[in-house]
C-alpha positions in Angstrom: 0.0 0.0 0.0 1.3 3.5 -0.9 1.8 6.1 1.8 -1.0 8.4 0.6 -3.6 5.6 0.8 -2.4 4.6 4.3 -2.6 8.3 5.4 -6.1 8.6 3.9 -7.2 5.5 5.9 -5.6 6.5 9.2 -8.0 9.2 10.4 -11.1 7.1 9.7 -9.5 4.0 11.3 -8.4 5.8 14.5 -11.8 7.5 14.9 -13.8 4.5 13.8 -12.1 1.9 15.9 -12.0 4.1 19.0 -15.7 5.0 18.8 -16.6 1.4 17.9 -14.9 -0.1 20.9 -15.9 2.7 23.2 -19.6 2.1 22.2 -19.3 -1.6 23.1 -17.7 -0.8 26.4 -20.1 2.0 27.5 -23.2 0.0 26.4 -22.1 -3.1 28.3 -21.5 -0.8 31.4 -24.9 0.7 31.1 -26.5 -2.7 30.8 -24.8 -4.1 33.9 -21.4 -5.5 32.9 -18.5 -3.5 34.2 -15.8 -5.8 32.8 -14.7 -3.4 30.1 -14.8 -0.5 32.5 -12.4 -2.3 34.9 -10.1 -2.8 31.9 -10.1 0.9 31.2 -12.0 0.6 27.9 -14.8 3.1 28.7 -12.5 5.8 27.2 -12.3 7.9 24.1 -8.5 7.6 24.2 -7.5 5.8 21.0 -4.5 4.2 22.7 -6.9 2.2 24.9 -8.5 0.7 21.8 -5.9 0.5 19.0 -4.0 -2.8 18.6 -0.3 -2.2 17.8 -0.4 -5.1 15.4 -3.7 -4.0 13.9 -2.3 -0.5 13.2 0.9 -1.8 11.6 -1.3 -4.2 9.5 -3.0 -1.2 8.1 0.2 0.0 6.4 1.3 -3.5 5.3 -2.0 -5.3 4.5 -4.4 -2.5 3.8 -6.7 -3.2 6.7 -6.5 -3.0 10.5 -8.3 -3.8 13.7 -8.6 -2.7 17.3 -8.4 -4.5 20.6 -11.8 -6.3 21.2 -13.8 -5.2 24.2 -14.3 -8.1 26.7 -18.0 -8.5 27.6 -19.2 -11.0 30.2 -22.6 -12.1 29.1 -23.3 -13.6 32.5 -23.3 -10.2 34.2 -26.4 -9.1 32.3 -29.9 -9.5 33.8 -31.2 -10.4 30.3 -28.1 -12.1 28.9 -29.1 -12.8 25.3 -30.9 -9.4 24.7 -28.3 -7.3 26.4 -25.5 -9.1 24.7 -27.2 -8.3 21.4 -27.5 -4.6 22.3 -23.8 -4.4 23.4 -22.7 -6.2 20.2 -24.8 -3.9 18.0 -23.4 -0.8 19.7 -20.1 -0.9 17.7 -21.5 -1.1 14.2 -24.3 1.3 15.2 -21.7 3.8 16.3 -19.9 3.4 13.0 -23.1 4.2 11.1 -23.7 7.3 13.2 -20.2 8.5 12.4 -20.8 7.7 8.7 -24.0 9.9 8.8 -22.3 12.8 10.7 -19.3 12.9 8.3 -21.6 12.9 5.3 -23.6 15.7 6.8 -20.4 17.8 7.3 -19.3 17.1 3.7 -22.6 18.7 2.5 -21.6 21.9 4.4 -18.6 22.2 1.9 -15.9 22.7 4.6 -12.2 23.4 4.1 -10.3 20.7 2.1 -8.5 19.3 5.2 -11.9 18.7 6.9 -13.1 17.1 3.6 -10.1 14.8 3.6 -10.8 13.7 7.2 -14.6 13.3 6.7 -14.3 11.3 3.5 -11.9 9.0 5.4 -14.3 8.7 8.3 -17.2 8.2 6.0 -15.8 5.3 4.0 -13.9 3.5 6.8 -16.9 3.6 9.2 -19.2 2.3 6.5 -16.8 -0.6 5.8 -16.4 -1.3 9.6 -20.1 -1.4 10.0 -20.7 -3.8 7.1 -17.8 -6.1 7.8 -18.7 -6.3 11.5 -22.1 -7.6 10.6 -20.6 -10.7 9.0 -21.2 -13.8 11.1 -17.5 -14.7 11.4 -15.7 -14.6 14.7 -14.2 -12.4 16.1 -16.4 -9.9 14.2 -19.5 -8.5 15.9 -21.8 -10.4 13.6 -20.7 -13.7 15.2 -22.3 -12.3 18.4 -25.3 -10.5 16.9 -26.8 -13.2 14.6 -26.7 -16.0 17.3 -28.6 -13.7 19.6 -31.3 -13.2 16.9 -31.5 -16.8 15.6 -33.2 -19.2 18.1 -31.2 -22.2 19.3 -27.7 -20.7 18.6 -25.1 -20.0 21.3 -24.0 -16.4 21.3 -20.5 -17.2 22.4 -17.6 -18.9 20.6 -14.6 -20.6 22.2 -11.2 -19.1 21.9 -10.0 -22.2 20.0 -12.6 -21.8 17.3 -12.0 -18.0 17.1 -8.5 -18.7 15.9 -9.8 -21.0 13.2 -12.3 -18.4 12.1 -9.6 -15.7 11.9 -7.8 -17.8 9.3 -11.1 -18.1 7.4 -11.6 -14.4 7.6 -8.1 -13.7 6.2 -8.7 -16.2 3.4 -12.0 -14.4 2.5 -10.2 -11.0 2.6 -7.3 -12.1 0.3 -9.4 -14.2 -2.0 -11.8 -11.4 -2.9 -14.9 -12.9 -1.3 -15.4 -9.9 1.0 -14.9 -7.6 -2.0 -18.1 -9.0 -3.5 -19.9 -7.5 -0.5 -17.8 -4.3 -0.2 -17.7 -3.2 -3.9 -21.5 -2.6 -4.2 -21.5 -1.0 -0.8 -18.7 1.4 -1.8 -20.4 2.2 -5.0 -23.6 3.1 -3.2 -21.7 5.2 -0.7 -19.9 7.1 -3.4 -23.3 8.0 -4.9 -24.2 9.7 -1.6 -21.3 12.1 -1.6 -21.8 15.7 -2.7 -21.0 16.5 -6.3 -17.4 17.6 -6.8 -15.7 15.4 -4.3 
């Protein structure tokens, strides 16, 4: 990946991952699980949420990730429903950021703000879409089992490692592109003319 592309992705990734993980942590806290709070994750400090390896991967592989927020489903009074809400909080926060950045772009701000907002717009849309996929450790692996009757909403750490390999294969084989390309095309159509 060239330096310009990495620098373009960086603002969106820092803002997106920070707000995404913060949303998981604060929602879990509000619903009765203080695990993330005790780990210092109820914070808007990016250093609390960014993974060093995930940040380096952005420049080498073209994508990155943050440190997952630990949620203890057994601390919830309504485990399945509250786990669903805390899992949806991350992608939901990304969609809110997407909408806010799009709104700012329609105000025709200075080019530096345009650069940052376009980065935030695209990266947060991608984070929201990818995190709805039912593949551990993505949020979709927690969301869909909470919605579909009979499925367990938690996956063992052993199987998570296997699914990470599956996810990487999907990324590099172009399978995920089949989902993202139409999404990116739709997003581009939403941008103000002249960008």
